[in-house]
N, C-alpha and C positions, 0 to 999 in steps of 0.2 A: 156626531160627533161635532165640536167648533174647529173648524179648522182657521188659521191664522196665518198669515205672508204679511210681512214685514219689504220695505221698499224705500229706495232714495237714500242707502248710503253709498259712499264713495271718498275718493279723495280731496281734502279741500285744505288750502291754506291757513294758518295760523289766522285768529281772529276773522274769519268768514262765519255762517251759516249754514244750515242744512236744514231742511224739514222732513220727516220720517212718514211713512206712513203704513198703518198697519189694518189691512183688510180680511175680515171677519164673513167668513162661509159657513153654510152649516149652524146659521146664529139665529133663529126667531125670535129669540126673547132678548137682542142683542142687545136693547136699550135698557133693561134691568140688570144690565149684569158690570160690574164696578171693572174698570182695565189697568193693565198696568205695562209701564214700559221700566225693563228693567236692564242693563250692559254689564261686560265678560271682557275687560282688558288681557290681552295675554299674562298668564299665569298669576292671575289673580280671583277670586270669587266672585260670582253673579251678586252684581248691586243693584236696589232698588232703586229706582231714578226717579218717577212719576206715577198718579194713579188719580184717574179721574171716577167721578164716582156716577151714579146712575142720575143723578139732579144736576151733574155736568161741575161739579165743584171738585177742581186739581188740588192734587198734595204732593209735600215733594219734601224732600229732606233737605235737613238745613243748610247742609254744605255744598245744596245743588242750586238753591235758591237765587234766584234773580235771573238765571242764562237758559234756564229751560222754559217752555211751556206747553204742556198739553191738553188736548182738544177734542172733542168727538162729532161724527156728523152722523148718529142715527138714522137717517132715513137712508145713505149710503152706507152705514155697516163700514166706519173710519173711524181710526183713530190715528192724530197725528202728535209728534212729537217735534218741536220746533228746538232747536239750539243754536243758542248764537254766541259770537265768541268764542269761539271754537279753540280750545289749547290743544298743544299733542297729547295731554294726560285724558281727554275723552277721546283719545281711539280707542274703542273698542267693537265687540256686536252688539248689538240693540237690539234685543227680544222686545217682543209685545208677547204679552199675558191676559187671560180672560178670568179673572179671579173666581167666580162661580163652579164654570167648569175646569178650573186650573188648567187651559190648556196653554201650548208656546207656538211661537212660531218656529220658523226654522235663524229667523235672524238677518239680520243685514248690518254690513261691516262699515263704520264707520272710521277711516283715517285724516287722522289730521297732522299734514308733515309739508316742509316748504320745499 
C-alpha cells in the first residue's frame, strides 16, 4: 500500500512562505497517480487545497488561487506545496493524498503567528 509522509511544516510569521513536501513510498506507479494536498484547521472540516495531475497540471480552488503552488518530482516520488504570503487563516494541518489509492499521510502542522 502507498505510504505518504509530509514534512516542512512549522511556525512561520504572517507574510512568510513555506514549502511542504510529501514523500511517497511503496508507490511503483507514482508517476501515474494524481496527488492532492488538503488542510484541516482546528475545529473545521478538511479542505481541498491543490491537485497535481498525472501530466503535471495544477488545480486549485478559486479561493486559494495565487498563493499556493503544487508541483511534483516523479523521479524522487515527491509532491511539493509552496505557500506564499501566509496568514493566520492558513494555520492548519496539511495532508497529502494519493487519489488512485485514496491513501493519506499523517499531516504536517503549519502555524502562522507572530
